[in-house]
C-alpha positions as CSV (number, residue, x, y, z in Angstrom):
1,M,9.7,-94.2,18.5
2,I,9.0,-90.7,19.1
3,F,6.3,-90.3,16.5
4,Y,4.3,-93.4,17.8
5,I,3.0,-91.7,20.9
6,P,1.8,-88.3,19.2
7,L,0.0,-90.1,16.4
8,G,-1.7,-92.9,18.6
9,L,-2.7,-89.1,20.5
10,I,-4.0,-88.0,16.9
11,A,-5.7,-91.2,16.5
12,L,-7.8,-91.2,19.5
13,G,-8.3,-88.1,19.2
14,L,-9.9,-88.5,16.0
15,A,-11.9,-91.8,17.3
16,L,-13.3,-90.0,19.8
17,L,-14.3,-86.6,17.8
18,G,-15.6,-89.0,15.2
19,L,-18.3,-90.7,17.9
20,P,-22.0,-90.5,17.1
21,T,-23.9,-87.2,18.8
22,A,-26.0,-89.7,20.4
23,W,-23.0,-91.1,22.1
24,E,-21.9,-88.0,23.3
25,G,-24.2,-86.1,25.8
26,G,-24.9,-82.7,26.4
27,V,-23.4,-79.3,24.5
28,V,-21.0,-77.9,27.2
29,A,-20.2,-74.7,25.2
30,P,-22.5,-73.6,22.5
31,I,-20.0,-72.6,19.3
32,N,-22.7,-71.8,16.8
33,A,-25.9,-72.4,16.3
34,L,-25.2,-75.6,15.0
35,H,-22.3,-76.7,16.6
36,G,-21.6,-76.9,20.3
37,L,-18.9,-78.7,22.2
38,S,-19.8,-81.6,24.4
39,L,-17.2,-83.2,27.0
40,V,-16.4,-86.0,24.6
41,D,-15.3,-83.4,22.1
42,A,-13.7,-81.5,24.3
43,A,-11.7,-84.9,25.9
44,G,-10.7,-85.6,21.6
45,A,-9.9,-82.2,20.9
46,A,-7.7,-81.9,23.7
47,L,-5.9,-84.9,22.7
48,L,-5.5,-84.1,19.6
49,A,-4.3,-81.1,20.3
50,V,-1.9,-82.7,22.2
51,G,-0.7,-85.4,19.7
52,A,-0.7,-82.3,16.8
53,T,1.7,-80.3,19.2
54,W,4.0,-82.7,20.0
55,L,4.4,-84.2,16.2
56,E,5.0,-80.9,14.6
57,V,7.7,-79.9,17.0
58,A,9.3,-83.2,16.5
59,L,8.8,-82.5,12.9
60,I,10.5,-79.0,13.3
61,V,13.0,-80.4,15.0
62,R,14.2,-82.7,12.4
63,L,13.6,-80.7,9.6
64,P,17.1,-79.7,8.7
65,R,17.8,-83.1,8.0
66,F,15.3,-84.0,5.1
67,G,17.1,-82.5,2.7
68,L,13.9,-79.6,1.6
69,G,14.5,-76.9,-0.1
70,P,13.5,-73.6,0.5
71,R,10.6,-73.7,-1.7
72,A,9.5,-76.8,-0.5
73,V,9.8,-75.7,3.1
74,F,7.4,-72.9,2.4
75,G,4.6,-74.4,0.2
76,L,4.3,-77.2,2.7
77,G,4.1,-73.7,5.6
78,V,1.5,-72.3,3.6
79,L,-0.8,-75.6,2.8
80,G,-0.8,-76.3,6.4
81,G,-1.6,-72.8,7.4
82,L,-4.1,-72.5,4.9
83,G,-5.6,-75.8,6.0
84,V,-5.8,-74.9,9.4
85,G,-7.6,-70.9,9.1
86,L,-10.0,-72.7,6.9
87,V,-10.7,-75.2,9.7
88,V,-10.6,-72.6,12.4
89,A,-12.7,-70.4,10.3
90,S,-15.4,-72.9,9.1
91,V,-16.1,-73.8,12.8
92,F,-17.6,-69.9,13.5
93,V,-19.1,-70.0,10.2
94,A,-21.2,-73.3,9.9
95,D,-19.8,-74.5,6.5
96,R,-17.8,-77.5,4.8
97,W,-15.0,-75.8,4.0
98,W,-13.3,-77.5,7.2
99,M,-13.1,-80.0,5.1
100,V,-10.8,-78.6,2.4
101,G,-8.6,-77.5,4.7
102,A,-8.3,-80.5,7.1
103,G,-7.2,-82.1,3.8
104,A,-5.0,-79.9,3.5
105,L,-3.2,-79.8,6.6
106,G,-3.0,-83.2,6.6
107,V,-1.2,-83.9,3.6
108,A,1.3,-81.0,4.9
109,L,1.8,-82.9,8.2
110,T,1.7,-86.6,6.2
111,T,4.6,-85.5,4.2
112,L,6.7,-84.0,6.7
113,T,5.8,-87.4,9.5
114,V,6.8,-90.0,6.3
115,M,9.8,-88.3,5.2
116,A,10.5,-88.1,9.5
117,L,9.7,-92.2,10.4
118,R,11.6,-92.9,6.5
119,D,14.4,-90.7,8.1
120,A,14.6,-92.8,11.9
121,A,14.4,-96.1,10.2
122,S,17.2,-95.0,8.6
123,G,19.3,-95.6,11.8
124,R,20.8,-91.8,12.0
125,P,21.3,-90.2,14.9
């Protein structure tokens, strides 16, 4: 149950971020020449940040239960960190590398989330 609320917040945040520009209103905070933050984007980003942080904390608490070796944990950490770095850097230079970064972070988090949901379904305390 603990995973469904943050996953819902992430889905809602992504839905708000994916709305067409015509529905978002004006730019409140310009980031660069091509990007700006509207109020709808800010709400989506806030929901996404809260949901992702909640999910990551829940995953880290349960990480010892997954039985992953040090190489697997290191590999997932590098993949996730590289993903976050590419997303953040891409916002400021206005290129499309954010898709690669979001994909890398998504793979790392999806892998751990699936393992956590399987662990929760097994009924172990």
